[in-house]
Structure formats: C-alpha cells, structure tokens
N, C-alpha and C positions, 0 to 999 in steps of 0.2 A: 508284606509278610509272604514268605515262601515256606513250603513244607513238603518234605518227602518222608519216606519211612524211617529215616535215621536222624534228621536234623529239623529243628525249628529255627527259622531265620527271620528276624525282624529287620526290615530295611528302613533306615531313616533317610528319606529323600532330602530333607533340609540340610543334613550334615554330610550327605554323600557317603554314608557309612552303613554297616550292617553288623548285627550281633547274632551269633548262632549258639545253640545249645544242642548237644547230641542227646537224642531221645532213646528211651527203651521202649515205651509204648504210650498210647493215648488211653487215659482212664475215664474221661467224661467229656461230653460235648453237648451243648444245647443253645438254642436261640430263645432268649427271654423277650418280653415285650419291649425291652430297651436296648439289648446288645447281645452279641454272640460271645459265649464263655466256653473256654476249653481248658481242660486239665491234663497235664502230661507228667510222666515220670522221666527224669533225665539221668544221664550217667553221673554227672558231677555236681549238679545243683539241686538234687532232690526233686520235690514236687514243684511244678511250674503252673501258674495260672495266667492265662492270656484273656484279654477282652478285645473284641473286634480286631484280632490279629496283632495286638500289642502286648508286650510283657507287662504284667501287673506286679507279680512278685514271685520269688522262688524261696524255697526253704533255706538256702545257703546264705543269702545276703539280705533278707528283708529286715533283719534286726537293725541295720544301720538306718534305713529310712524311718522306721517306726520310732526309734529312739530319738532321732534328730528332729522329727516333726513334733514331738511331745515334750521332752525334758527341757530343752532350752527355754521354751515359753513358760513352763511351769516353774522353773527356777528363776525366771526373770520377774514374774509377778510376785508382789510382796506376800500374798496370802490367798492363793487360788482355791475357791470352794465350789463354784458353779462353772462347769465346763460343758461346752457343746462341740461335738464333732459333726461336721457336715461331710458326708461321704464316709470313707473308712470302712466299707462293708466287710473287708477281710478281718476286722476287729483287732488287728495288731496295735494300732494307735490307742484304741480303747484299753487294751491290756496295759500298755505303758502308762497311760494317765492314771489308771486305778492303782498303780504301785505307790502313788503319793498318798500317804495316810490322811493328810489334811483335806483332800478333795471330798466333798460331801455328796455331789450329784454330777453324773455325766449323762448327757443325752446324746445318742448317736442317731443322726438323721440320714438314712441311706435310702436312695430311691429304689434300688433293685434288691429285693429281699433274697433273690437267688444267689447273689454274691455271698451274702452271709451264710446261707444254708450250705452252700458248697464249701465255704471256708470251714464251717463246723465239721464237715465230713472229711475234708482232705488236708486241712491245716489246723488240727485240733489244738495245738499248742498256742496258736494265736488267739483262740477263742476261749481260753481257760478262765477268763474273768467275765464272760458274758452273763453269768448268773449272779454276779456280785450285786448285793442289795442296792448299791449306789448307782448301778447302770440301768438305763432305760433305752431300749432299742425301738426306734420308730421307722417304718418303711414308707416314707412319704417324700414329697418334693422338698428338698432343703431350701431352695430359693423361696418358695412360698412360705415355708415354716419360718424363715428368718424375717420375711416381710410382716408376719403376724406376731412376732415375738414381742414380749413386753419390754418397754424401754428400761434401761438401767437394771437389767436382771442377770447378766452373765459376766463372769470374770475373764474367761478365755474362750475364744472361738478358734477351733482348729479346722481348717479346710483341707481335708485329705481327699483330693479329687483326682480324677483322671485328667488327661490333657485337655486344654480348652477348645474342645470340639464336641459337637453333638450335645447331649444332655448337660455336659459340664461347662459349656461355653458361658452360660449365664453366671457361673460362680467366679468369673474373672471380670465382672462388669461393674461399672460405677453405681448403678441402682442397688445392686446386691451389697456392695461395700458400705453404702449409706445406711442400709438397714442393719448391717452388722455394727456400725458405729453407734447407731441409736440403741441397739440392744445391749451393748457393753456398758458396764458400770464406769464410774469416773476414772478408775485406774485400770481399765480393761486393756487386754491385748488380743490381737488377731494374729494368727500364723497360718501361712498357706504354702503348700508345695509350689515352687516357682520354676520348675523346669531346669534346663542346663544353661548356665551362663555362657558356655562356649558356643552354643548353637541357637539359643532362644533368647538372646538379649533383648530383642524387640518386645517379647512378652513381658520380661521383667521391667523394662522401661515403662511400658503401658501400665503395669501394676503400680509402680511408684507414683505415676501421675494420677491414677484413679484413687489410690489411697489418700493422697494429699487433697485431692478434690472432694473426697468424702468427709474430710475433717480430721483425719489422723495427723498428729503433730510430728511424728518421727517414724521413719521406716529404716529397717536394717535387714540385710540378707546374710545368711550364713551358709557355708559351703560344706559339702561332704561327698565322699566317693559313693557311687552306686553303679556297679559295672554292668548290670542288666539293662540300664536305661541309656538312651542315646548319648554318646560321648563318654559315658562313665563318670561324668562330673555333674552332680545334682545340687539343688539348693532349696532352701525354704526362706520365706520372707516374713518378718514380723512387723506389725504396725501398732503403734501405741497411741492412746488417747492423751490429750493434754494432762500434764501433771505426773506422768510416769515415764517421760521420755528417756531419762537416764538409765532406766532399768534395761533398756535394750543393750547397753554396754556394761553396766554395773550390775550383773546378776548376783544372786545369793550364793556366792562362791563357797563360803564355809558350809552352808547347808548342802551344797552339791557334793563337797568332799566327804561329808558325814552322812550321806544318804543311807537310809535304812534298807535299801533293796539293791539287788544285783542288776547290772547292765552288762551287755556284751561289748558295746562300743563307747557309749557316752560316759564322760567324766568331766571334771572341772577343766582340765587342760585341753580336752577336745573342744569344750564350749568356747574357751578363750581363742583357740586357734581357728575355729570355724568362723569367728567374727572378723578375722583379718581380711582386709579387702584388697584383692588383686589390683594392680595399677590400671590395667585396661578397663576394669569394672568402674573404677573411680572416674576415668575419663568419659565413659559411656553415660554415667549418671550424674555428671558434674552439674548440669542445669537443674537437678532435682535436690 
C-alpha cells in the first residue's frame, strides 16, 4: 500500500498490479487489537474502508460482492432458515441474507467488533438490518465458534473473510472445513469468498482439495467483477453436502425471478452466467 495526500494505492505483488483511488480526505484511523483500519472519502467511489493497507469495500461497488456472496447460496438451498456468517463485520452480507423472508435466524460471528462499529458509523446503509429480530451479532473467534457448533444445526454457512493471511488464515483450513461440514444439516451449503481466479488459482485449488477432504460432495465456483480487488475479477465458491449436489447448478430459478426484494446486481440471469466455467479454470481444476 502507498498513500500520499491525494491517492490511496493498493499494490498487489502477486499479480504485479496496483489499484488507486483519488482521495478527498481521511476521516478515521485506528489500530485495533487485531488489525489497522482506516476510512477515507474518495472522489469517485464514496467512502472507502481499508484493513492493514488493503481495500475492504467502497460505497460504489460493494453491492456486487455482498449480493453474490449471499443470494446464489440462498437460492441454491431448498429452504434456508438457519444461516451463519463468519466474518462479514461490515454487515453488508447480513443485510442481503435478511432480505430473504424465509430465513429465521442469522448469526454473524466477527472477531473484531471495531469493524462493525465503524461500518455502523461510516456505512450506515450496510448496517440497516443490524437490529432485525432475526439477527444476532457475536464478536468472538469464528474458528472456535464453529468448532463448538452443534452438529446438524445450520442450513448455510457464509464465510465472508479477508484474504487468507493473519487472523483469517485458519478460515481456509481443512480442520475448519471439517467443523463446518459437521455443523451443517444434511442438505447444507457452505459458501466462501475465494479470491481472484486470475491471480489466486493456487488458493482456489487448495480450497477444492480441502472441501472434498472435509467430506463435501460437490464444489462449484461462481465469478463476478469487483474492480477494487486485485485483477478486478473475483469469485466465491460453494460446497454442498451429499444429497444436495445438484443445487449448485440447478438453483431455484423461478423463486429468483420472483424475489420479493430489490437487488442492484444479482438476478437469475446473473446467477446462471456466474456459474459458467472459463476453460483455463476447468484445466486447472481438472483433477478435482
């Protein structure tokens, strides 16, 4: 990351690229027990949150990420009622999940409470559902929470994490996925942000291997644009327990088309298109 009075620049060493946003001013900065958080106002992308020098979200484009991390999984499951979000401290994914009227309970397990409190202050639209009676926010270690979770108690687990470094590294591990598999009901689904296929294929390949080693019977990755993240091409990966494998491809398309709420990006056609697999992706994952 580089920063002067006018620009915030995130350098991606792995891809040999950088992404910059022109700033108007810094509005907040602090070091929490877990990470460094900064909030800026930008000329073109509204409010910007960074963590440890990496862009987490902006006003202008966060809706793509939050919608694609939540709605494909919720419309793939036959009847999701109990949902757990690991991470997701900005509460955008929580807001999208709670748009589904059939969802009865959502637990958001975020390690760093300051992420949520700053989101409530600087990204209030993302936090508009925090007081929903169905929502429960807990500020504890998500890895430990999942290890202690009751077996067969959750319909969907959404892992809305930062990159697999530091505190989030364990969220990409086989022991964690095994605990998720145990906590999911028979027709349960897990979905996790899975970085950029263009520059992080090694991470995605490791995820596929770990999901299958943990007992998931089917894995599928869907793709979407996200210009503030490295390469501008991002993804999320779903893993299904035995008995629900076909749902990763045969989602509830009619329900999607007739959804009772508004979205900015997601719809049935976007869902179908996001599941299309690029040829190089097929080659890279052919052994899985």
